[in-house]
Wavefront OBJ file of the C-alpha trace (Angstrom):
o trace
v -6.900 -134.517 -4.496
v -7.886 -131.438 -2.423
v -8.577 -129.575 -5.672
v -10.949 -132.341 -6.825
v -12.721 -132.347 -3.465
v -13.153 -128.574 -3.628
v -14.610 -128.901 -7.170
v -17.025 -131.568 -5.942
v -18.084 -129.404 -3.008
v -18.740 -126.523 -5.395
v -20.832 -128.750 -7.692
v -22.809 -130.001 -4.664
v -23.457 -126.411 -3.501
v -24.437 -125.179 -6.973
v -26.689 -128.113 -7.700
v -28.468 -127.973 -4.346
v -28.999 -124.224 -4.711
v -30.505 -124.688 -8.167
v -32.828 -127.467 -7.040
v -33.936 -125.610 -3.930
v -34.869 -122.644 -6.151
v -37.450 -124.746 -8.051
v -41.026 -123.734 -7.135
v -42.748 -126.494 -5.105
v -45.454 -127.223 -7.733
v -42.830 -127.470 -10.533
v -40.618 -129.673 -8.330
v -43.537 -132.024 -7.545
v -44.526 -132.276 -11.210
v -40.950 -133.163 -12.136
v -40.720 -135.776 -9.367
v -43.908 -137.312 -10.816
v -42.264 -137.362 -14.268
v -39.203 -139.190 -12.850
v -41.455 -141.686 -11.063
v -43.472 -142.315 -14.289
v -40.257 -142.923 -16.311
v -38.972 -145.335 -13.678
v -42.204 -147.373 -13.687
v -42.114 -147.548 -17.502
v -38.411 -148.529 -17.551
v -38.067 -152.136 -18.764
v -35.108 -152.995 -16.471
v -37.154 -151.888 -13.458
v -40.361 -153.648 -14.558
v -38.496 -156.882 -15.162
v -36.646 -156.793 -11.847
v -37.834 -158.722 -8.827
v -35.507 -157.644 -6.035
v -34.923 -153.881 -6.017
v -32.367 -151.970 -3.937
v -33.812 -148.555 -3.258
v -33.077 -145.688 -0.842
v -35.011 -143.328 1.356
v -34.389 -139.900 -0.110
v -32.356 -137.556 2.014
v -32.393 -133.758 2.030
v -30.626 -133.273 -1.324
v -31.835 -136.389 -3.153
v -34.933 -137.267 -5.162
v -37.630 -138.219 -2.595
v -38.598 -141.886 -2.898
v -41.592 -142.305 -0.530
v -44.095 -142.734 -3.368
v -41.670 -144.900 -5.365
v -41.231 -147.242 -2.415
v -45.034 -147.606 -2.016
v -45.541 -148.240 -5.704
v -42.672 -150.767 -5.801
v -44.530 -152.762 -3.180
v -47.777 -152.466 -5.124
v -45.952 -153.762 -8.238
v -44.921 -156.827 -6.243
v -41.251 -155.918 -5.950
v -39.102 -157.151 -3.059
v -37.897 -153.837 -1.686
v -34.431 -153.759 -0.154
v -33.151 -150.680 1.717
v -29.744 -149.971 3.245
v -29.041 -149.750 6.955
v -25.951 -147.608 7.487
v -23.051 -148.244 9.854
v -21.635 -144.778 10.500
v -18.450 -146.130 12.106
v -17.410 -148.369 9.138
v -19.134 -146.420 6.329
v -20.720 -149.680 5.198
v -24.316 -150.718 4.820
v -26.431 -153.801 5.401
v -29.059 -154.540 2.732
v -32.400 -155.424 4.325
v -35.817 -156.493 2.981
v -38.544 -154.067 3.997
v -42.084 -155.499 3.938
v -43.988 -152.467 5.238
v -42.752 -148.912 5.299
v -44.935 -148.053 8.285
v -43.557 -150.762 10.563
v -40.119 -151.729 9.319
v -38.282 -148.364 9.342
v -36.604 -146.413 12.154
v -34.429 -143.272 12.301
v -30.913 -143.984 11.161
v -27.547 -142.385 12.008
v -27.711 -140.098 8.934
v -31.053 -138.602 9.960
v -32.862 -140.687 7.321
v -35.246 -143.567 7.910
v -33.702 -147.016 7.421
v -34.633 -150.651 8.008
v -35.007 -151.795 11.633
v -32.646 -154.793 11.994
v -34.950 -156.312 14.596
v -37.762 -156.533 12.025
v -36.021 -156.881 8.669
v -34.017 -159.732 7.139
v -30.676 -159.228 5.433
v -30.539 -159.770 1.679
v -27.361 -161.062 0.002
v -25.999 -158.446 -2.384
v -25.826 -160.914 -5.266
v -29.637 -161.217 -5.195
v -30.203 -157.601 -6.181
v -31.624 -157.243 -9.698
v -31.506 -153.442 -9.958
v -30.004 -150.825 -7.678
v -31.414 -147.328 -7.453
v -28.411 -145.218 -6.417
v -28.823 -141.752 -4.868
v -26.680 -138.770 -5.662
v -26.493 -134.975 -5.662
v -25.030 -134.526 -9.167
v -24.211 -136.657 -12.210
v -22.695 -136.381 -15.691
v -23.733 -138.180 -18.887
v -20.872 -140.673 -18.461
v -22.495 -141.989 -15.289
v -20.119 -140.245 -12.857
v -21.819 -139.218 -9.626
v -21.327 -137.079 -6.546
v -23.055 -138.310 -3.417
v -22.991 -136.901 0.085
v -19.255 -137.362 0.339
v -19.224 -140.232 2.809
v -18.481 -142.949 0.187
v -21.206 -145.444 1.166
v -22.292 -146.088 -2.383
v -18.759 -145.947 -3.845
v -18.049 -148.924 -1.560
v -21.307 -150.680 -2.451
v -21.312 -150.345 -6.255
v -18.266 -152.553 -6.921
v -19.811 -155.301 -4.780
v -22.970 -155.474 -6.892
v -23.100 -158.082 -9.633
v -21.973 -156.976 -13.054
v -25.498 -157.785 -14.314
v -27.164 -155.547 -11.688
v -28.213 -152.284 -13.337
v -27.116 -149.257 -11.342
v -29.707 -146.523 -11.902
v -29.845 -142.966 -10.617
v -32.866 -140.673 -10.382
v -32.235 -136.960 -10.903
v -33.688 -133.622 -11.855
v -32.261 -132.340 -15.129
v -30.511 -129.654 -13.090
v -28.451 -132.350 -11.382
v -26.818 -133.277 -14.722
v -23.582 -131.328 -15.066
v -21.055 -131.263 -17.930
v -18.401 -133.216 -16.030
v -17.897 -134.705 -12.574
v -14.297 -134.712 -11.394
v -13.518 -138.285 -10.453
v -11.089 -139.814 -7.986
v -9.900 -143.439 -8.145
v -12.416 -144.625 -5.534
v -15.425 -142.948 -7.229
v -17.857 -145.289 -9.042
v -20.285 -144.840 -11.930
v -23.946 -145.599 -12.474
v -25.184 -147.214 -15.709
v -28.343 -145.203 -16.305
v -29.797 -141.874 -15.101
v -33.542 -141.275 -15.209
v -34.367 -137.538 -15.179
v -37.655 -135.654 -15.478
v -36.927 -135.173 -19.203
v -34.990 -138.213 -20.446
v -33.149 -141.447 -19.761
v -29.387 -141.225 -20.040
v -27.417 -144.366 -20.775
v -23.744 -144.233 -19.738
v -21.538 -143.369 -22.726
l 1 2 3 4 5 6 7 8 9 10 11 12 13 14 15 16 17 18 19 20 21 22 23 24 25 26 27 28 29 30 31 32 33 34 35 36 37 38 39 40 41 42 43 44 45 46 47 48 49 50 51 52 53 54 55 56 57 58 59 60 61 62 63 64 65 66 67 68 69 70 71 72 73 74 75 76 77 78 79 80 81 82 83 84 85 86 87 88 89 90 91 92 93 94 95 96 97 98 99 100 101 102 103 104 105 106 107 108 109 110 111 112 113 114 115 116 117 118 119 120 121 122 123 124 125 126 127 128 129 130 131 132 133 134 135 136 137 138 139 140 141 142 143 144 145 146 147 148 149 150 151 152 153 154 155 156 157 158 159 160 161 162 163 164 165 166 167 168 169 170 171 172 173 174 175 176 177 178 179 180 181 182 183 184 185 186 187 188 189 190 191 192 193 194 195
């Protein structure tokens, strides 16, 4: 178990280093390519209620995606994190400007005084963050397990989709019994379906 955690930490470090080395203009062009693929992706276009995330330091930024999702008429759902239980509440966000506040992880999240809870079974597609992935859909997140707890609660028909730079795709992610997979990964170069 400690060996697997050490391997995951090394993959996190290597992946973050590689991504941070990308020149800003190249990074922005590749983010645009990921956004374009997402908004051409049939499962996303057909979905009505979309679970998204606000990109953290080592994740694909989602500010533009969130705005576009609203423009496309999607019901945007974002997680509000409970740092004591490592769980999250799923909340509908109507306006990014008014409905978000600083969360316990240092990332904006829905303000529970302004946003309504959304039952998990209503989610059509879930955009799942991560630091690294493999072609089998294995993922490494921040290490806190929020999404490993969430993924099994999503309906079997809910597509679990990750957004990633090609550099975030590694040959193999070491998995522990509690780790969960995504179904599809959209990168700046391709769409990877779990094999």
